[in-house]
N, C-alpha and C positions, 0 to 999 in steps of 0.2 A: 354415738359415743362422744367422748370428750374432744375428739378431733373433728367432730362434725360430719362423720361418715354416715351414710345410710346404706341399708341392705334391703333387697327385695327378694321375694320368693313367690311361687304359685302353689296352690293346693287344688285338688279336685274334690268337690263336694257332691255326694249323691244323696238326693232327697227322695224318700219313698212315701207315697201317700197311704200305703197300707202295708202291714207287716208281711214279710216273706213267709209263704206257706209251702213247704216241701210236700210233693205229692206225686205218686205214680200209680198206674193201674196195671195189674197183672192177674192172670188166672191163679186162683188159690189152690187148685188141684191140677197137677201136670203129670206127664208120663216121663219116666227116667230116660235120658238120652235124647229126648226131643228138644227142638229149639222153641223157646218161648219168648214172646216180646213183652217187655215192660215199657209202657208208654209214659214218658216223663211229662208231667203236667203241672209243675209248680207255678205258683202265681204270687207276685209278678215273676216274669220269666227270669230265672237266675243267670248270673254271669258264668257260673261254674257249677258242675254237677260231679259228685264223686259217689261211687258205689262201694258197699261193704258186704263181703260174703266170705265164707270159708272156702279156700282154694281147693280143698279136696272134695267139696260137694257141688260147687258151682263153677262153670266156665263162662267167661264173657266171650262172645263170638264176634259181634260186630255192632256198629251203630248205623241206623238208617233214619236220619232226621231226628225226630224226638222219640224214636223207638230204639231201645237197647235190647239186643238179642242175647239171651243166656241159654246155656245148656245145663240141665241138672243131672249130676253124675251118680247120685246115690238115692236109694229109696229112703223114705222117712220124712221128718219135718226139717225144713231148711229155713234159716232166717236170712232175709235179703233186706239190706238197708241202703238208704240214699241220703246224701247231704247236699243241700242247695245253698249256694253262696252268692250274695250280691253285696259288693263293698265289704263292710265289716259285719253285715247281717248274715246269719246262717240259721238253717232249720234242718231237723233230721226227721226221717220217717222210716219205720221198720215194718215189714210184713212177714208173716209166717206162711210158707208154701209147703203143701203136702205133696211129696213126690211118690207116685205109684209105680208099681212094676209094669202094669199095663192098664189100659183104659177100662177094663171090666171092674176094677175096684173103685173107680171114681163114683162118688155118690150122686144121686139125682138123675137128670136127663142125660141123653146121649151127649158125650163130651164134644162131639163134632157139631151138635145143633147150635144155631145162632143164639147169641145173647139178646140181640135187639129184635123184638118181634114187630115193632111198628113205631114210626115217628110221624107226627102230624104237626105241620106248621100252618097256622091260620090267624088272620087272613093272609093270603099271599097271591098277588101283590098287596102292599099295605102302606100306611102313612107313617111308618116308623114304629108303630105299636103292633105287636103280634104275640102270640103264645105258642109254646112248643110242648107237646105231650109226647112222652117217651114210655113205651111199654117194653118191659124186659121179661126174660124167661124165669126170673127169680130175683130175690134181693141182691143187688150188685151196685158197686160204685160206678159212676159215670163222670165224664168230663164233657162240657159243652163249651166250644170255642167259636167265637164269632169273628170273622175276618171281613175286611173291606175288599173292594175289587183289586187292590194292589197287593193283597196277601198280608196286610198288616193287621195283627190281632187287635180287636177292639175291646173284647171282654172274654174272660174265661171263668166258668163256674164249675165247682167241684161239688158233687152230690153223692151221698153215701147211704148204702144199706137198704134201699127200697126197690120194689119191683115196678113202680110207676112213678113218673115225675111229671109235674105240670109247672112250666116256667113262663113268666111274663117278661117280655123284652120291650124296651123303649130305646130306639136308635136316634141319637141326637146329631149324627153326622150328616153329610150330604146325601141327598137322594141318589139312588143307583143300585148296583148289584152288591149283595153281601153273601157270604158263605158261612153256613153253620156246620161245624164238624161235631158229631156225636161219637164219643169213644167209650167203649165198654172193655172189659178184660180181654175179649176175643175179637171184637169188631171195631171198625171205623167207617162211619157213613157221613157223606157230605151232602148238604141240601142248599140249593140256590134260593135266595130270598130277594125279592124286588121291592125296594123302598121308593115309592113314587112321590113322596112329599105330602104335606098336609093339604 
């Protein structure tokens, strides 16, 4: 200013290399009164997650890591929404859940049957390039999350609406042990992958 004074301040700048994509996986047909897990899988990982639902139809029970446990209180169709936030970026996703009086009215296969019929990782060990084939019991959304040996996520992929998936991976990090987590609406399976270098 005119007196020659100066002022200083600091700001925090968050730079994202890809847009925030809010996403979660949950069974689309559930039984009233039962606990159901919604697996939060937004990417990049959000700083904050907020859920939206009608309080007379849905009860939030607890959180277990990236799983949010809900109880559905009434039969019929219920809308469950989620908002992911990172800095000033936000994204929303909503899913329609059908709540049944009992499991006999759930269409398709036995509701207790597994979603994931098979997962093949090949070659394993490998030089950082490998493929993953996933076979499901029917068309479903899945999440594939790759972690290094320290549990730091390296990559997350969201795939929707198919019964089979074939994914190619190229690991550019250090050789060593990696873990691939495959998540479906009802299951979570983890596979160890050995990268031995080129």
